[in-house]
C-alpha positions as CSV (number, residue, x, y, z in Angstrom):
1,M,-33.4,-25.5,61.3
2,S,-32.3,-23.1,58.7
3,T,-29.2,-24.0,56.6
4,E,-27.3,-21.3,54.8
5,I,-26.3,-21.8,51.2
6,K,-23.1,-20.0,50.3
7,V,-21.0,-19.5,47.2
8,P,-18.2,-22.1,47.2
9,V,-14.7,-21.0,48.0
10,L,-13.3,-19.7,44.7
11,P,-9.6,-20.0,43.8
12,E,-7.4,-16.8,43.7
13,S,-7.6,-16.7,39.9
14,V,-11.4,-16.4,40.0
15,S,-12.6,-13.2,41.8
16,D,-16.3,-13.6,41.6
17,A,-19.2,-15.5,39.9
18,T,-22.5,-14.7,38.3
19,I,-25.8,-16.4,39.2
20,A,-26.8,-18.1,36.0
21,T,-29.9,-20.2,36.7
22,W,-31.9,-21.0,39.8
23,H,-33.3,-24.5,39.5
24,K,-35.6,-24.1,42.4
25,K,-37.9,-21.3,43.6
26,V,-38.9,-20.3,47.1
27,G,-41.2,-22.9,48.7
28,D,-39.9,-25.8,46.6
29,A,-38.9,-29.0,48.2
30,V,-35.2,-29.9,47.8
31,K,-33.3,-33.1,48.4
32,R,-29.8,-33.4,49.7
33,D,-27.1,-33.0,46.9
34,E,-29.8,-31.7,44.5
35,N,-28.5,-28.8,42.4
36,L,-30.1,-25.5,43.5
37,V,-28.3,-23.0,41.3
38,D,-25.7,-22.7,38.6
39,L,-22.9,-20.1,39.1
40,E,-21.0,-19.0,36.0
41,T,-17.3,-18.0,36.5
42,D,-14.7,-17.0,33.9
43,K,-13.8,-20.6,33.4
44,V,-16.6,-23.1,34.3
45,V,-20.2,-23.3,35.5
46,L,-20.3,-24.4,39.2
47,E,-23.3,-26.3,40.6
48,V,-24.3,-25.5,44.2
49,P,-26.1,-28.5,45.8
50,S,-28.3,-28.5,48.8
51,P,-26.5,-30.0,51.8
52,V,-29.8,-31.2,53.4
53,D,-33.4,-32.3,52.7
54,G,-35.9,-29.5,53.2
55,V,-37.6,-26.5,51.6
56,L,-36.0,-23.6,49.9
57,K,-37.0,-20.8,52.3
58,E,-35.2,-17.8,50.8
59,I,-33.3,-16.7,47.7
60,K,-31.0,-13.7,48.4
61,F,-30.0,-12.8,44.8
62,A,-31.7,-13.0,41.4
63,E,-30.2,-14.5,38.2
64,G,-27.6,-12.3,36.7
65,T,-26.3,-11.0,40.0
66,T,-22.5,-11.0,40.7
67,V,-21.5,-12.8,43.9
68,V,-18.2,-13.5,45.6
69,S,-16.6,-16.4,47.5
70,E,-18.6,-17.6,50.5
71,Q,-21.4,-15.0,50.1
72,L,-24.8,-16.1,51.4
73,I,-27.2,-16.7,48.4
74,A,-30.0,-18.8,49.8
75,V,-31.5,-20.4,52.9
76,V,-32.9,-23.9,53.1
77,E,-35.2,-24.9,56.0
78,A,-33.9,-28.4,56.9
79,G,-36.4,-31.1,57.5
80,A,-39.4,-28.9,56.4
81,V,-42.0,-30.2,54.0
82,A,-43.3,-28.2,51.0
83,A,-46.8,-26.8,51.4
84,A,-49.3,-29.5,50.5
85,A,-52.0,-28.9,47.9
86,P,-55.3,-27.5,49.2
87,A,-57.5,-30.1,50.8
88,A,-60.0,-31.7,48.6
89,A,-63.4,-30.1,48.4
90,T,-66.4,-31.7,50.0
91,K,-68.6,-33.8,47.8
92,A,-71.2,-31.1,47.4
93,E,-68.5,-28.5,46.6
94,A,-67.1,-30.8,44.1
95,I,-70.4,-31.3,42.4
96,D,-71.0,-27.5,42.3
97,A,-67.5,-26.9,40.9
98,K,-68.2,-29.5,38.2
99,N,-71.5,-27.8,37.2
100,V,-69.7,-24.4,37.1
101,A,-67.0,-25.8,35.0
102,A,-69.4,-27.3,32.6
103,T,-71.3,-24.0,32.3
104,T,-68.1,-22.1,31.7
105,A,-67.0,-24.6,29.1
106,E,-70.2,-24.1,27.2
107,A,-69.7,-20.3,27.2
108,Q,-66.1,-20.4,26.1
109,P,-64.9,-21.4,22.6
110,V,-63.0,-24.6,22.4
111,Q,-59.2,-24.1,22.3
112,P,-57.8,-25.3,19.0
113,K,-55.7,-28.5,19.3
114,A,-52.7,-26.8,17.8
115,E,-52.7,-24.1,20.5
116,A,-53.3,-26.6,23.2
117,A,-50.3,-28.6,22.1
118,K,-48.2,-25.5,21.9
119,A,-49.1,-24.5,25.4
120,A,-48.3,-27.9,26.9
121,P,-44.8,-28.3,28.2
122,A,-42.7,-30.4,25.8
123,A,-40.7,-32.9,27.8
124,A,-40.3,-35.5,25.1
125,G,-37.2,-35.4,23.0
126,T,-35.1,-33.6,25.6
127,E,-33.2,-36.6,26.9
128,S,-30.2,-35.9,24.5
129,L,-29.9,-32.2,25.4
130,P,-27.2,-30.9,27.7
131,P,-28.5,-30.2,31.3
132,G,-28.9,-26.4,30.8
133,A,-30.7,-26.8,27.5
134,R,-33.0,-29.6,28.9
135,F,-34.0,-27.4,31.8
136,T,-34.9,-24.5,29.4
137,A,-36.8,-26.8,27.1
138,V,-38.9,-28.2,29.9
139,T,-39.6,-25.0,31.8
140,Q,-40.4,-23.0,28.6
141,G,-42.5,-25.8,27.1
142,I,-40.5,-26.1,23.9
143,D,-40.2,-29.1,21.6
144,P,-36.5,-29.2,20.6
145,A,-37.5,-30.8,17.3
146,Q,-39.1,-27.5,16.3
147,V,-35.9,-25.5,16.9
148,E,-33.0,-25.1,14.4
149,G,-29.8,-25.9,16.3
150,T,-26.6,-23.9,15.9
151,G,-24.4,-26.2,18.0
152,R,-22.0,-28.9,17.0
153,R,-23.5,-31.0,14.2
154,G,-26.7,-29.0,14.4
155,A,-27.2,-29.7,18.1
156,V,-29.8,-27.5,19.8
157,T,-28.2,-25.4,22.5
158,K,-29.6,-23.5,25.5
159,E,-29.2,-20.2,23.5
160,D,-31.2,-21.6,20.6
161,L,-34.1,-22.5,22.9
162,V,-34.0,-19.1,24.7
163,N,-34.0,-17.3,21.3
164,Y,-36.8,-19.5,20.0
165,A,-38.9,-18.9,23.2
166,S,-38.5,-15.1,22.7
167,G,-39.6,-15.3,19.1
168,K,-36.2,-14.2,17.8
169,G,-34.8,-17.6,17.0
170,V,-35.3,-19.6,13.8
171,G,-37.7,-22.6,14.1
172,A,-39.1,-25.2,11.7
173,S,-41.0,-22.4,9.9
174,G,-37.8,-20.4,9.3
175,G,-37.5,-16.7,9.9
176,A,-37.2,-13.5,8.0
177,R,-34.2,-11.4,9.1
178,P,-34.1,-11.9,12.9
179,E,-31.6,-10.0,15.0
180,E,-30.9,-10.1,18.7
181,R,-28.3,-8.4,21.0
182,V,-27.2,-10.9,23.6
183,P,-24.5,-10.2,26.2
184,M,-21.5,-12.5,26.2
185,T,-21.4,-15.2,28.8
186,R,-18.6,-14.8,31.3
187,I,-16.9,-17.8,29.8
188,R,-17.1,-16.4,26.3
189,A,-15.9,-13.0,27.5
190,R,-12.9,-14.6,29.2
191,I,-12.1,-16.6,26.1
192,A,-12.1,-13.3,24.1
193,E,-9.9,-11.6,26.7
194,R,-7.4,-14.5,26.6
195,L,-7.3,-14.5,22.8
196,M,-6.5,-10.8,22.7
197,Q,-3.9,-11.2,25.4
198,S,-2.2,-13.9,23.4
199,K,-2.4,-11.8,20.2
200,N,-1.0,-8.7,21.9
201,S,1.7,-10.2,24.2
202,I,3.2,-13.1,22.2
203,A,5.4,-13.1,19.1
204,M,3.5,-16.0,17.6
205,L,4.6,-18.0,14.6
206,T,3.2,-21.3,13.2
207,S,5.1,-24.1,11.5
208,F,3.5,-27.0,9.6
209,N,4.3,-30.6,8.7
210,E,2.3,-33.6,7.5
211,V,2.0,-37.1,9.0
212,N,1.3,-40.5,7.4
213,L,-1.0,-42.2,9.9
214,G,-1.1,-45.5,8.1
215,K,0.8,-47.4,10.8
216,V,-1.2,-45.8,13.6
217,M,-4.5,-46.8,11.8
218,A,-3.1,-50.3,11.2
219,M,-2.2,-50.7,14.9
220,R,-5.6,-49.5,16.0
221,K,-7.3,-52.0,13.6
222,E,-5.0,-54.9,14.7
223,L,-5.0,-54.2,18.5
224,G,-8.0,-52.0,19.1
225,E,-10.4,-54.8,20.1
226,Q,-7.9,-56.4,22.5
227,F,-7.0,-53.0,23.9
228,E,-10.7,-52.3,24.7
229,K,-11.2,-55.7,26.3
230,A,-8.1,-55.3,28.5
231,N,-8.7,-51.6,29.5
232,G,-12.4,-51.0,29.1
233,I,-11.8,-48.0,26.8
234,K,-11.4,-47.6,23.0
235,L,-8.0,-46.8,21.5
236,G,-8.3,-43.4,19.8
237,F,-6.0,-41.1,18.0
238,M,-5.6,-38.5,20.7
239,S,-3.6,-40.9,23.0
240,F,-1.0,-41.3,20.2
241,F,-0.6,-37.5,19.8
242,A,-0.6,-36.8,23.5
243,K,2.1,-39.5,24.1
244,A,4.2,-38.3,21.2
245,A,3.9,-34.7,22.4
246,A,5.0,-35.7,25.9
247,N,8.0,-37.5,24.6
248,A,9.0,-34.6,22.3
249,L,8.6,-32.1,25.1
250,Q,11.2,-34.0,27.1
251,K,13.6,-33.7,24.2
252,Y,12.8,-30.0,23.5
253,P,12.0,-28.6,27.0
254,V,11.8,-25.0,25.7
255,V,8.6,-25.9,23.9
256,N,7.2,-26.9,27.3
257,A,8.5,-23.7,29.0
258,S,6.7,-20.4,29.8
259,V,7.7,-16.8,30.1
260,D,7.4,-14.9,33.4
261,G,8.7,-11.4,33.0
262,N,12.3,-11.6,32.0
263,D,12.5,-15.2,33.2
264,V,11.9,-18.5,31.4
265,I,10.3,-21.2,33.5
266,Y,11.2,-24.8,32.4
267,H,8.7,-27.5,33.5
268,G,10.1,-30.9,34.2
269,Y,6.7,-32.5,33.6
270,A,4.2,-32.6,30.7
271,D,0.8,-31.3,31.8
272,I,-1.1,-31.3,28.5
273,S,-4.2,-29.3,28.1
274,I,-6.7,-31.0,25.8
275,A,-9.0,-28.5,24.0
276,V,-12.7,-29.6,24.3
277,S,-15.6,-27.8,22.6
278,T,-18.7,-27.2,24.7
279,E,-21.9,-25.3,24.0
280,K,-20.6,-22.5,26.2
281,G,-17.2,-22.3,24.4
282,L,-13.8,-23.9,24.3
283,V,-12.3,-25.3,27.5
284,T,-8.9,-26.9,28.1
285,P,-8.9,-29.5,30.9
286,V,-5.4,-30.7,31.9
287,L,-4.0,-34.2,31.7
288,R,-1.2,-34.1,34.3
289,N,2.2,-35.9,34.0
290,V,1.4,-37.4,30.6
291,E,5.0,-38.5,30.3
292,R,4.3,-41.1,33.0
293,M,0.9,-42.2,31.6
294,G,0.2,-45.2,29.4
295,F,-2.2,-45.1,26.4
296,A,-5.1,-46.5,28.5
297,D,-4.6,-43.9,31.2
298,I,-4.6,-41.1,28.6
299,E,-7.7,-42.4,26.9
300,K,-9.6,-42.8,30.2
301,G,-8.6,-39.3,31.2
302,I,-9.7,-37.8,27.9
303,A,-13.0,-39.7,28.0
304,D,-13.7,-38.5,31.6
305,Y,-13.0,-34.9,30.7
306,A,-15.3,-35.1,27.6
307,K,-18.1,-36.5,29.7
308,K,-17.6,-33.8,32.4
309,A,-17.6,-31.1,29.7
310,R,-20.8,-32.4,28.1
311,D,-22.5,-32.5,31.5
312,G,-21.2,-29.2,32.7
313,K,-19.3,-30.9,35.5
314,L,-15.8,-29.6,34.9
315,G,-14.3,-28.1,38.0
316,L,-11.8,-25.3,38.3
317,D,-9.1,-27.7,39.3
318,D,-9.5,-29.6,36.0
319,L,-8.6,-26.4,34.1
320,Q,-5.8,-25.0,36.2
321,G,-2.2,-25.2,35.0
322,G,-1.1,-26.9,31.8
323,T,2.3,-26.5,30.1
324,F,1.3,-27.4,26.5
325,T,-2.0,-27.7,24.6
326,I,-3.3,-30.0,21.9
327,T,-6.4,-29.1,19.9
328,N,-8.1,-31.2,17.2
329,G,-9.9,-29.1,14.6
330,G,-10.1,-32.3,12.5
331,T,-13.2,-33.4,14.3
332,F,-15.0,-30.5,12.6
333,G,-13.4,-31.1,9.2
334,S,-10.6,-28.5,9.4
335,L,-7.8,-29.3,6.9
336,M,-5.3,-26.7,8.2
337,S,-5.3,-23.9,10.8
338,T,-3.0,-21.7,12.9
339,P,-4.1,-22.4,16.5
340,I,-3.6,-19.6,19.1
341,V,-1.2,-20.1,22.0
342,N,-2.8,-20.2,25.4
343,P,-0.7,-18.0,27.8
344,P,1.4,-18.5,29.8
345,Q,2.1,-21.6,27.7
346,S,4.5,-21.1,24.8
347,A,3.2,-23.6,22.3
348,I,0.1,-25.4,21.0
349,L,-0.2,-28.4,18.6
350,G,-3.0,-28.4,16.1
351,M,-4.4,-31.7,14.7
352,H,-6.5,-31.7,11.5
353,A,-8.7,-33.9,9.3
354,I,-7.2,-37.2,8.0
355,K,-7.5,-37.2,4.2
356,E,-6.2,-39.8,1.7
357,R,-3.6,-38.2,-0.5
358,A,-1.2,-39.4,-3.1
359,I,2.4,-39.6,-1.7
360,V,5.6,-41.1,-3.0
361,E,6.9,-44.1,-1.0
362,N,9.9,-46.1,-2.1
363,G,9.6,-44.7,-5.6
364,Q,5.9,-45.6,-5.9
365,V,2.9,-43.3,-5.8
366,I,0.4,-44.6,-3.2
367,A,-2.7,-43.3,-1.4
368,A,-2.1,-42.8,2.3
369,P,-4.1,-41.3,5.3
370,M,-2.4,-38.0,5.8
371,M,-2.8,-35.3,8.4
372,Y,-1.4,-31.8,8.5
373,I,-0.1,-30.8,11.9
374,A,0.7,-27.3,13.1
375,L,2.7,-25.9,15.9
376,S,2.1,-22.3,16.9
377,Y,4.7,-21.1,19.3
378,D,6.1,-18.0,21.2
379,H,9.0,-16.9,19.0
380,R,10.4,-14.9,21.9
381,I,11.9,-18.1,23.5
382,I,11.3,-20.8,20.9
383,D,13.5,-20.6,17.7
384,G,12.3,-21.9,14.4
385,K,14.8,-24.7,14.5
386,E,13.5,-26.1,17.8
387,A,9.9,-25.8,16.6
388,V,10.6,-27.6,13.3
389,L,12.6,-30.4,15.1
390,F,9.8,-30.8,17.6
391,L,7.2,-31.3,14.8
392,V,9.6,-33.7,13.0
393,D,10.0,-35.7,16.2
394,I,6.2,-36.0,16.5
395,K,6.0,-37.0,12.8
396,N,8.6,-39.7,13.3
397,Q,6.9,-41.1,16.4
398,L,3.5,-41.3,14.7
399,E,4.9,-42.8,11.5
400,N,6.8,-45.4,13.6
401,P,4.5,-46.0,16.7
402,H,6.9,-48.5,18.2
403,R,9.2,-45.6,18.9
404,M,6.8,-44.3,21.5
405,L,6.9,-47.6,23.4
406,L,10.7,-47.2,23.5
407,G,10.5,-43.5,24.5
408,M,12.3,-42.6,21.3
């Protein structure tokens, strides 16, 4: 029985998708829930699994084709079995084939070991790669160790592998002056569009402050082990910032508001978008109702989103909404920056690297773990006074963590 494979129902904010990668070809056996194809939208990459066991009978569209919601893209023959390998030759035929092969081998020069190794698919060393990059490495027969990575901390990305396979990327032997024109992915193009929208439509201003994280670090050192045993998750810095931001948003609701035409929409909840860097670009999954969440819930939510982002499993629902954003450039070593507001939100909090600096405390010069924090905001609805007080509130909470437990 034939089973139709269709594009999943896309939300109203996503009009279409692009077929990024077919993981099976016509005639291949497929298992139920096995991923057949990746569909790239403006926001995420969607996996389309097979609903049945069988054989991929037909592919309707090639990679790079734009498709719409519920459009037929493939057919799976349920219950079918992939064509078996040709029956073994008879004993006499096998002997003849062996003799022919031996004669041919004598007539042909021996393939150099280096070339043979190059031609063999390189599956080893791909375990740590993201799914898309791993698939490319295996199918193209590339050893990731021979590719110069351009991702986070030198990680090898899918684009690096594709460029290397085409001879235009830089490998272990280096390169002269390689150039390549590559179309933007849909996600990258959407990011560019949103950034320009923010730049052109928002009267953006950034205010700064600095925070002494000594007490937060002491609390993590003192209670971190007990926290992990009790909750099964490590106590990180982001939960402190997310909770402090949620508390401050309740005091200064205009920072949590958004502009809709000539109206200002005030949100009575703190749905905080957490910026996560992936090999395809920056995504901002949303932690909902952070004002009601405890530290363990926040840490588990962030860890879950980080894993989904690494595995390419973020869904559209994970990215919808959000009333405020937190981004942490400090993970990459940024000391200070002016983050860009994500419309229709009106503000974004930027975290940065923690550095020991000399400060004066009680008349004494001491070394303290300091972080610069930045708030970029829409000056159309948020005045400088409110932005500064919002940052000061976050500073006071982080320098006195017990205030967060009291909602102060």
